[in-house]
N, C-alpha and C positions, 0 to 999 in steps of 0.2 A: 483323251482317255480311250475312246473307242478305237482311234487310229493306232494307238500303242498296243491295244489288245489284239487287233488284227495283225499288226506287224509281229507280235509275239507268236501267234499261231502259224505265221508264214516262215518263221525263223528256222534255221537248221537245227538249233538245239531242241526246239519243240518237236520237230519232225523225228529227230533221233530218239527222243524220249518216248514218242508215240509208237515208234517201231519196236522199241524194247517192250513196252507194255503190250502191244499187239502180239508180239512173239510169245510172251509169257501167257497171256490170256488164252490164246488159241491152243497152246500146248496143254494147259490145264483142262480146258473144255474137252479137247479131243481125248485126253487121257481118262477123264472121268466118264465121258459118254460112251466111248468105244471099249475101254479096258477096265472100266469100273475101278480105277486106281488113281488116287491123288498123287501118290509117291512118284510115279513115272512122269506125270505132268510137272511135278515140282522139280525133278532132276533136269528135264528138258528146259524149263524156264530158267533154272540156275545157269545152264549152259549159255543161254541168250544173254543173261546179265554179265557173265564173265567174258563174253566176246565183245560187248559194247564199248568198254573203255578205249580199245584200240581203233574204234571207228571215229576217226578225226578227219578234219579237212585235209584233202590231198588228192592225188591221182587215184584212179581205180586200181591200178597195179599195186601201189603202196598200201592202200586200204586192204586189198585182198590178202596180200602176204602178211600184213600186220595182224589181221583177224585170224588168219590161219595159224600163225605162230601162237596166238593167245589160246586157240582151241587145243592145240597139241600140248601146250604147257599146262592148261587146266586139267586135261585128261590125266597126264602123267602124275601131277602133284596130288590130285584128288585120290587116285588109286593108291599111291604110296602112303599118304597120311592115313587114309581109311583102312588100309590093310594092316598097318602097324599101330593103329590107334589104341589098342589094348595092351601093347607091349612097351611099357614105359622105358626100359633100358635101351630099346632101339629107337623109340619115338623121339626122345630128347636130342640125341646126336643128329638124328635125321632132320629135326626141326632147325637146329643150328645151321647145318650145312645148306639146307634148302633156302632158308630165309636169306642167308648171305649171298648165295649164288644167284637167286632170283633178283634180288635188289641190285646186285652188281652189274647185271646186263644193261642197266641204265646208262652205262658209259657210252653206249652206242647212239645216244641222242634222245630226242623228245619222243618219237614213236616207240622206241625201245623201252623208255620209261613207262609208257602206258601198257605195253605188253607185260612188263615187270609188275605193274599194279594188278593186272588181271591174274597173274600167277600168285601173287601174295594173297589176294582176296580168295582165290580158289583154295589155297592152303588153309586159310582161317576157316572158311565155310565147310571144309572137309571134316573139321572137328564136330560140326553140328549134324552130320549124317547119322540118323538113328533108326532108319527104316528097317522093318522086319520083312517087308514084302519083296524088296529087291536087294541083291548083293552089292557089295562095294564096286565090283567090276561092272555090273550092269548099270549102277548109278553113274559110274565114270563114262560108260558108253553113251548113256542118255545125255550126259553133259556135252559130249561131242556132237550128238544129234541136235541139241539145242543151239550150240555154237554155229553149226553149219546152217541151221534154219535161219538164225539171225543174219549170218553172212549173206545168204541168198536174198533176204529181204533188203539189207542195206545196199548191196551192189545193184540189185534190180531197181531200187529207188533212185540211185544215182544215175543209172543208165536211162531210166524212163523220165526222170526229171533233172536233166543235166544243168538246167539253168539255175535251179534253187541254190546249190552250194556256191557257184561262182557269183551269182547276183548278191547273195547275202554278204560274201566277202568284200565285194566291190562297195556295197552300201556302207559296211563298217569302215572300210578304208577312206571313203569319201567323207564320212562324218568325222572321223578322227583328224583327217587332214584339214577339214573346215574349222574344227576346234583349234587345231595348232595355229592356223593362219589368224584366227580371231585373237588369240593370245599375243601374236606378233603385233597386231594392231594396238592392243592394250599396252604393250611394252613401249610402244612409240610415244604414247601420251602420258605414261606414268613418270613422275619426276622424283618421287620420294623413295619407295622401296620396290624394286623390281624382283627381289629374291623369290617370293612365293610364285610369281608368274613364270619365272625361269624354271623353277622346280616342276611346275605343271607341264611345261614344255618338255623337260627331261623325261617325265613319265610317258608323255604322248609319243615321243620319238621311239621309245622301246616298243610300245603297242603297234605303231605304224610299221616299224621294221618287221615285226612278226607277221603282220597281215600281208605285207609285200612279199615275204618269203612264201606264205601259203598260196598267194595268187600266182606267183611264179610257177609253183609246182602244179597247180590246177590248170592254168591257162597255157603256159609254155609247153608243158609236157604233153598236154592233150594234142597239141599240134603234131607231134611225132607219132602218136598212137592212132589218131583218127583222121589225119589229113588237115589241110588248111581251108576250112570252111569259112563262109561269110561271117558267121557268128564268132569264130575264133579270130578272124582278122579284126573285127570290131573290138573284141575284148582286149586283144594285144595293143591296139592303137589307143584305146581309152586308158589302159594301164600305163602306157608310156607317157601319156599326157598328164595323168595324175602324179606320176613320179616327177615329171618336169615341174609341175606346180609346187610340189613339196620341196624340190631342190631350190626353186626360185625363192620360196618363202624362207628357207634356211640361208640362202646366199645373200639375202639383204642384210649383210653384216653392218652393224652400226656401232660406232664408238659413242655410247650413250652420253658420256660426259661431254664430249666435244659437240655432240648433237644438241644437248640441252643448252650449252653455252651459245652456239650459233643462233638458235631460235628461241632464246629465253623470252624475248619481247615480241615473238611472232607466233603465238599459240594457234592462231587461225590456220596457218599453213599445215601444222601438225594435225589439227582436227580434221581437215579435209582429207588428208591421207588416211587417217583412222577410219573415216566414213567409207572411203573407197575399199579399204581392206575388209571391213565388215561386209560390204556388198559382195565382194568376192567369196567370202565365207558363206554367206546366205545362198549364193548361187550354187555352190558345191552341195549344200544341203538340199537345195531344190532338185539337183540332178539325182541325188540319192533317192529322193521320193519318187522321181520319175521312173527309176529302175524298178522300184517296188510297186509301181502303178498307183501310188497314193496321190500323185498330182499329174496334171497334163503338162507336157513340155511347152515351155514358153521362152521366147527370145527377149521378153520384156525385162528391162533393167535400167539402172540409172548411171551406167558407166560413162556415157558421153557427157552428161551434165556434170558429173563429178570431175572428170578429166578437164573439162572446160574451166571449172572453178579453180582447179589446181593451177592451170596455165595462167589464169588471171592473177592469182596470188603470187606466182613466181615473178610476173612482170611488175606487180606492185612492190614486191620485196626488192627487186633490182633497182627500181626508181627511188624507193625510200632510203635504201642504204647507199646507193650510188656505186659506180665502178671506179676503181678496181676492187674496192672493199667487199662488194657483194659477190664477186666472181666465185669464190669457194662455195658459198652457200647456194648460189644459183646452180652451179654444176652438180652439187649434191642433189638438189631438188629435181633437176632435170633427169639425172641418172635414176633416181628413185621413181620418178614418174614413168621412165622407160621400162623399169622392172615391172611395175604394176600393169602397164599396157601389155607386156608379154604374158602376164598372168591372165588378163582378160582375153587375149588371143587364144591361149590354151583352153580356157573355159569355153569359149565360143566354138572351138574345134570339137570339143566333147559334145556340145549341144548339137552341132551339125551332124556328127557321127550318129547320135541317137535318133535324129530326126530324118536323115536322108541317106542312111547307110545303104539301104537296099538298092539304091540307084548308083552306088559307087563301087566299081569293080577294080579300081586302080590302087587300092591300099595294099601295101607290101607288108610282109612279115617283119618282125623285129630281127635285125641282122644278127646272125650267130646266136639265136635265142637259146639253144641248148647250153651255151656256156654260162648263162645267167642262172641256171639251176644249181642249187647247192647240193653237191653229191652226198649220198648217204655212205658214210664210212663204216663198214661192218668187218673190217680186218681184225682177225683174232689177235693180232699183235697189240691191239688197243687194250685188251684185257690185261696183258702183261705190263704194258706201259703204265696203267693206272693202279697196279697192285703195289701201292706205296701210301704211306700216311700223308704224302703231299697231295694226294687226290681227294677232293671232297666227296666223290662217290664212294671211294673205298672206306672213308671214315663213316659215311652215312650207312653203308652196308653193315659195318661192325656195330654201329650204334643201334640200328634197327634190330639186329640179331639179338643183342644183349637185352634190349627193352622188351622184345617179344618173349624172350626166355623168362624175364621177371614177371611179365603179365601172365604167361602160362602158369608159372608157379603160384601166383596169387590166386588165380581162378581154381587151380587144383587144390590148394590148401583150404580155402574157405568154401569150396564146393558151391559156387554160384549156380543159379538155374541155367543161364545161358552164358557161361564164362567166356566163350569164344568171342562174345561182343567186345570184351576188353581188347582182345587182339585185333579185331576188326577196326576199332576206334584208333588204335595205334597205327595201323597200316594206312588208313585214309588221312590221318592228320600229319604224321611225321614226314618232313621233307628235309632235304640236305641243308637248307638254310634255316637259321634260328628264327629270323623275322617271319618267314612264311609259316613255319610251324606254330609260332606264337599266335599269328592272326587266325589260322585255321582252328587252333585250340579254342580260342575265344568264341569264334563263330559256331563251332560244333557244340560247345556247351550251351550257349545261349539258344541256339536253334533247337537242340534236344529238349531243353526245359520248356520252350514255347510249345513245341509239338506235343509234349507230354501233358502240359496243362490244358491245351485245347482238346486232346484226346479224352482226358478224364471228364471234361465238361460235357462232351458229346455222349460218352457212355452213361452219364447220369441222366441225360435227356432221353435217350432211346436205347433199346436193346434189339432193334430190328436188324437182322443179319443182311438184308438186302441193302440197307443204308450203309452198313459197315463195308460191304463189298464195293459199292459205288465210291465211297470215300477213299478206300484203299487204292482203287484203280486210278482215280483222279489225282490223288496225292503222289502216286508213283510217277505219273507223267510230269506233273508240275515239278516235283522234287528233282528228277533227273534233268529236266530242261533248265533248271536254275543253278546246277552245280558250278558251272564256270562263271556265270554272271553274278550270283549272289549266294555264297556258300552257306550263310546263316539261314536264309529262308529255305534253301535246299535241304539243310539238315532238319528243319522243322517239318517239312512235308514228308521227307523220307521216314522220320520218326512216326508220323501219323500213319503212313503206309504200313510200317512194321506193326504198330499197335493194332490196327484193324484187321490185318492179315491173321495175327495171333488171336484176335477176338473171335474170328470165325471158327477156330479149331481149339481154343483154350477156354476152359470154363472160368478161370479166375484171372481176368485180364488186368485187373488193378495190380496184381502181383508182378505180372509181366512188365507193366509200365515202371514199377518200382525198380526192378532189376535192370531194365533198360537204362534208366537214369543213373543208377549206381555204377553200372559197368562203363557207361560213357564217361562219367566223372573220373573213375579210376584210370581208364585208358588215356584220357586227355591229360591228366596230371602226370602220368608216366612219360608220355611223349614230350611234354613241355620240359619236364625236369631233365630227362635224358639228353635232350638237345643242348642243354646248358652244361651238363656235367661230363658226358661221354664223348671224348675226342671231338669237341666242337670245331667246326671249320669257320673261324671268324673271318668275316669279309675283309677286314683290315689287312690280313695276311695274303689274301688271294687277289685283291683288287689291283695290286702292282702289275701282275701279269696281264690283266685286261687293259690296264693303262698303257703298257708297253705295246700291245697289239694295236691299240688305237693310233699311237704315234707312228708305228710302222706303216699302218694304212695311210696316214697323212703323207709320209715320205714318198710312198709309191704314187699316190695321187698327184702330188706336187711335181714329181718327175714327168708324169704323163701330160700335165698341163703345160710344162715348159717345152716338151717335145712338140705338142700341138701348136703352141704359139709360134714355133719356128716353121713347122711344116704346113699348117693351115689345112684347108680342104675339108673332106668328110671326116666326121668324128670316128676314130678307129674303135674297134671292139675292146682293145686293151685299155683304152681310156675309160670307157663305160664300166668295165669290170673293176678297175681301180677305184672309181667313184663309188660303185656299189659297196665294195669292201670297206671303204672309209666310213660310209654311212652305217653299215652293219656293226662295225667295231665300236663306234661311238654309242650306238643303241645298247650294245652289250655293257659298255662302261656305265651308262646311265642306270641300267638295271642293277648293276653291281653296287652302285652308290645307294640306290634305294634300299637294297638289302642291308647295307652297312648302317643306314639311318634307322633301321628297325631293330637293331641289336641293342643290348644293354649299354648304357652310357659308359660303364666301366670298361667295355670292350671296343668302344668306338675310338680307337687310337688315331690321332691326327685327323679327326673328322673335319675340323675347320680347314686344314690344309687340303684335304681331299675335295672338299666343296669348292675351294678356290681352283684346284686343278680341273675339276669337272666343268666349272664355268669357263676356264681358259680353253679346254678341249672343245667345248661346244661353240665358243666364239671362233676358235681356230677353224672348225669345220665350216662355219658360216663364211668366214673370210676366204677360205680356200675355194668353196663353192662359188662365191661371188667372183673371184678372179677367173675361175674356169668358165663360168657362165658368160662373163663379158667377152672373153677371148673366143668362145664358141659362137656367140650370137652377133658379133660385130666384125666389121672389116677392120683388120689391124695392119699396121705398117711393119717395117723392119724392126726386129727385136734389138733394142739398144744393149750395149755392153753392160750398163749399170744393172739391168735386169738380171743378167747372168751372175753378176757379183752377189746380188741379194739372194738369189736362189741357192748359190753355193754355200753361203753362210747360214741360211735357214736350214738346209739339209744337214749341215754340220752340227747345228744346234740340236736338231731332232735325233741325230745319231748319238750325241752326248747324253741326251735325256734317256734314251734307251739303255745306254751303257750304265748310267747311274742306277736305273731301275733293276738292272741285272747284276748290281754290285760289282761292276768291273771298272778298272781305272781307265779313264778316257785319255787317249794319246793324241786326240785331234786338236790341232792348233792352227788357226788361220790368222793372217795379218788383218788387223782391224783398220789399218790405214786405208786400204783399198775400199773399204765400206764407206768411210768418210768421203772419199773422192766420188764414189758412186752416188751418194746422197746429194752431194753438191752438183753433180752433173744433171741429175733429175730436176733439182730446183732451178738450175740455170736454164735448162731447156724449157721448162714450164714458164719461167719468167720471160724468156725470149718470145715464146708464143703469145703470152699475155701482152707484152709490149707491142708486138706486131699488131695484135687485135685492137689495142687501144688507139694506135695510129689510124687503123682502118675506120674505127668509130669516129675519130676526129674528122676524117674525110667524108663521113656519111655513107660508107660502104657497108652493105649487108654482109653478114658472116657467111663464108663459103662452106660447102659440105666438108671439104678437106680440113679447113681450119677447125670447125666444130669437132670433127672426128679426132684430130690431133690433140686438141685441148682435153677432150673427154678421156681419150686413151691414156695420155700422160698422167692426168690426175688420178684416174681410176687405178691403173696398174701400179703406179708408184706408191699410192696410198695403201693399196692392199699388200704389196711386198714389204713395205715398212711395218705395217701392222702385224704381218705374219712373223717378221723378224723379232719384233717386240714381244709377241706372244711366245715365241720359241725361247726367248731369254727368260720370260716369266716362268715357263715350264721348268727349265733347269733350276731356277732359283727356288721354286716350291718343292721340286723333287728332292733337292738337297735337304730339305727340312724333315723328310721322312726316311 
């Protein structure tokens, strides 16, 4: 409990929330003390709040420009809305135009969507400006001052504490990767229903991909801005090792039905591997605690003992079943052991980097690191390309505009005390996807009710303004720090902050609480209903495009694997980039499926088929990674002709799948006869090697390095290309159903 609390205080979300609160408190104190005016301080504090949403993980440059854009947008919108606030014929068209344009800039990506959020919040809060001390122009200028004040605090903090952001991201990535690996171990031992475990892994892959992208921006881009320091070297190397561990975990592709059949009577073999995988997961968690200085680095582990037990079990299995019947199972177990030993090697590399890095000046940078950064596309053409009902952002912008107009009309007609709270609720809840809007609606309502109930209880207990001020400040920090991790609890604390801020200046606080709850309920209901009725972008319609991109990523990755199998040597950058793209696209597909699963059942068209496709796609990525990993990390011989035949047919099937998804007629037609010949050649070659080895065993000869390598390569590569071919055929079969 205490460790979790300490970690919370050291986290980037708490630090950011503390900076927001600090910026606001200092602004108000300076305003009251030096200018005897609360209104000036309030405007400056508001500027800090409006700048904060775009302060997200990333490079200093991207943070700076993101927050600067938020400040400019907040000033412009506050001035426009404030100036025309009393001219309804102008205000309504202005509201429609501004809401649509501000929300539409989200087409430029994640950071742009946060700038958009800042602009929308500025628009809503502009309706609440009722000061008689300062004009709307002065109010807008003080908002700029507050934004610049927060920008200086945020950038200074990142420059003074450069380790905090990167360390926190690394810890999150290590813990998610550890959890992912642990589930892989559970999948190995589970015999009945693996569905729920696979779905957990789908969610984790999405989160892991996002974290990897954030770390690429923070660590790789810093290399170009500040030089290649020892710390940057260490971060890059640790990052590359974590990615390799993750890829290894995915690449352990297993045909679970075949696996269960092979080892049905030999559970002890599976259990030993499960224990080893859990030990790897625990070691990753230990490394994350070392980075946060929660534990001291230790080399202590049970890897050698567990590996020895596995080796003994493999020998027992070989004797119990006998050769040649046990050969397939033995080769599988040996390959699987080899994968786990690679995981252990990567783990120990990370431990050595953390322990002894200062003595190592030979670590090189990641080759062509700049190419692994995802470029930010801010081309104006993107606005034109998305100006269509096919674009989810375009639909969302229209939907949000109409909903805000309805909310504004309701607040205007019934003359609520703080009617702009309805609009604020709509802005913070409504998202392009139905599922996320539904989830945020529920959390917002529940959190607001909890916060209101707690607030009423405290008000009945005490009327001390000092206590109110302390509760408001603490609630602000906690609420802001929990927005991403736990939106319901964040809503509860932010409600407490609002209640006690008003309690300091408003005589009838119970009325304020009543209107806060009513406005939140109205805004939440409008957001929820609008997402269902107004131009909904149901995921069943959009997921096909994401699926097509995943298959396209597979095609390019497979081509690069085939090229590397021929050329060998050092892994080229183009291979690594193709691998990265394949992983990212599968993560995007998993996220799209999660959104589909959250939508109303009546709108979940073909969800069973899509689940089957998601399972195939993730299995495909595992098999593809496994093939690439084996070829990269083992000495391989001359590429057989049958491999080329399989690759040609697999790529052909992937092309067919993409054409089906794009509703175009496939003209691709390959001879299936050559595939049968290729399969027979693989079987004959493996059988020939097996027979040769059996004769050697009869003569009492030990297995040579060359023989072991040939057996493993033939079995591993042939099994994976056959599996990839089968999966590509399953893709086509299931795509035809949709």
